[in-house]
N, C-alpha and C positions, 0 to 999 in steps of 0.2 A: 504494500500500500504506500502511495506517495505521501509526502508531508502534507500537501494541500488536501488530499482525500482524508488523511487522519484528522486534520484540523476540522474539516467539514463534518466528519462523523462525530467528533467531540462536541461540535456546536449543536448537533442534533441529539445530544445525550447518548451517543453510541448507537443510535438506531439508524437504519438506512433511510435515506430521504424518500418522502412520498414521491409518487410519479410526477406530479405537477411541480413540486419543488426541484426535483432533479432536472426536469426539462427547463425550468427557469434558470437554473445554474448553468446548464450547457448553453442556453441562449445568451446569457451574460458573457460567458467565456468567449463564445464565437464573436459577439459584438465587440468585446474588448480587443480581441486579436485584430479585427478589422480596423477599429479606430486607432489603436496603437500603431498598427502597420502603416496607416495612411498619414497620421498626424503626429506621431511620436508619443513619448511618455508624459508630456505636460498636460494632456487632457484631464478633465475632471471626471469624477464618478458620475456626475449628472450627465455629462456628454455620453458616457457609456450606456447609462440607463435609457437615455433618449434613443440611442441607436438600437438598443436591444428591444425597445418597445415594452419595457417594464417600468413599474414605479420605482422611485428612488429607494423607498423603504424595502422593496423586494431585494434590490441589489445589496443594500447595507446588511440585510439579514444573512446573505450568503458571504459577503466580503465587507467586513466592517471598515477596512482601510484600503486605500489605493495600493499600498505595499502588498497586502494580501492578494489582491486581484492580479497585480503584476507577477507575483511569485507563482500563482496558479497557472497563468498563461504561459510563462516561460519555462515552468517545470515540464509542461506538456511538450513544448518545443524542444527542450533539452533531450528528452527521450528519443525524439526523431533524429537529432544530430548524432546521438550515440549509435543508433542503428545504422546511420549512414557511414559513420567511421568504421564500424565493424564490417559492413559490406565491403568497404574499400580495402580493408586489411586482408580480406579473404578472397579478393578478386584474383582469378588465375593470372592476369596480366598486371604486374605491380604498377606500371606506368598508367594504364587505364584506370586502375583503382584510385590512384592519386588524382587523375583528371576528373573522374566522376565525383569524388569528394569535393574538389575545388569548385566544380560547376554547381553542385547542390548547395554548398555553403554560400557561394557567391550569389546565387539566385535568391536564397532566403534573405541575405543581408541587403541586396539591392531592392527587393520588393517589399521589405518590411522595415520601415523607418524605426519603429520601436525596438526591434531586434538589433538593428545597427547601433542604436544608442546604448542598449543594455550590454551587448556583447563586446563591441569594439570601443565604445567611448567610456564605458563604466559609469554611465550617468544614473544608474540605479544599483543599489547593493542589497542583496539578500542571500541567505545561505545557499539555496539551490542554484541561483545565478552565479554566485562566486565559485561554487564547486565546479560548475560546468566550464566557466572561463578558465579557472586554474587547471582543469584537467585537459585543456586543449593541447598543450605543448607535448606531453608524452605520446598522444595519438599521432601528432604531426611528426614527431621524431621517428616513430615506427614506420609511417607511410613514406617519409623521405628516405630512410635507411633502406627500406625494401626496394624502392624504385632505383636507388643508386646501386645497390647490389646486383640488380638486373642489367645494369649498364645503360639505362635509358634516361636517367636524370643526371645532370652535370654535377660533378663531385663538390663544387664550391657551395652549392645550395644547402642551407641549413633550415631546421624547423622554424627558427625565429623569422626567416624570410616570409613564411606563409601568412601570418597575421598581418604583416605590413602590406603584402600583395592584396589580401582581402580588404584591407582598409582602403587601398587605392581604388579597387574596383567598386566598392560600395560608395565611396566618395564621388566617383564618376557618375554613378546612378543617381545619387542625391543631387549632384550638380545639374543634371539634365532632367530632373524629375518634372513631369508634366509636359515635356517636349520629346525627349528620347531616352526614357529610363532604361531601355534595354541596351543602351550603348556599351555597357560593361561587357557584353558578349564579344564585341569587337576587340576590346582591350585584353580580355583573357586569352584570345587567340594569339595576340601579339606576345603576351607574357609566356604562354605555353611554348611558343617557338623559341623563346629565349631560355627557358628552363631545360629544354631537352638537350641531352648530350649528343654532340656531333664531333667528328674528328677535326673539323676546321673551326671549332669554337675558339674565339680569343678568350684568354683568361679574364675573370672578373678582378678588377684592381682595387675595389673598395670593400673592406671587410663587412660582414653582416653584423647586425646587432646581436648581442648576447640574449639568451632567454631571460635573464634578469632585467635587461634593458626593456624588452618587450613587456614583461610583467609590470614594470614601473609605469611605462607609458599607458598601459591599459588600466592602471589603477589597482592592480592586484597587490595584495599583501601576503607574503609568504608566512605560514604559521611558524611561531617560535618553536624550536626543538624542545621536546619534553625532557624531564630530568632523566639522567642515566639510570 
């Protein structure tokens, strides 16, 4: 059971939600995903309730704070990203697995302004969101290592390059939002051509950021080591 579902169950005294209450909750989550995706995380709960077609009281009974609503929305999204990463790691072609993951993540970030703000900019903090963001680097390291061992990804590329590339692509989508939001697809083709290993590749002369640099830029805080 996820944290949001546990909280919801606790709010109902441990009993399953009635059918109408469960439908209202899903309606609110769907509306929140659409509103956050289109307008970002600065919208109000009133905006979400209006978009969902429910009363404000109904929304507050399910999600007493905007933080609780954001947590529930992005906890669901995090599960999808983990599944995407697992598919990429088990793809029979390591290069195609990496490409598929980059395409899926880029599409999510380009099309969902709220996700871009939460994942890339760190403009909202909660346990599940922080866990997802902090867990990104190990998956990327595995994807990069696998593609390099297959000889298809240039050896200078590091896992820390990937969040920066994602930021570039989602920024391009936000820059052209309302005009050409799909333009990121052009630039990911350019970037993939640069990432692929070829005998005539000139070496990259500028070092990549460290994982610690990327975590700092994304607003992540590493947990303090526990006592020995």
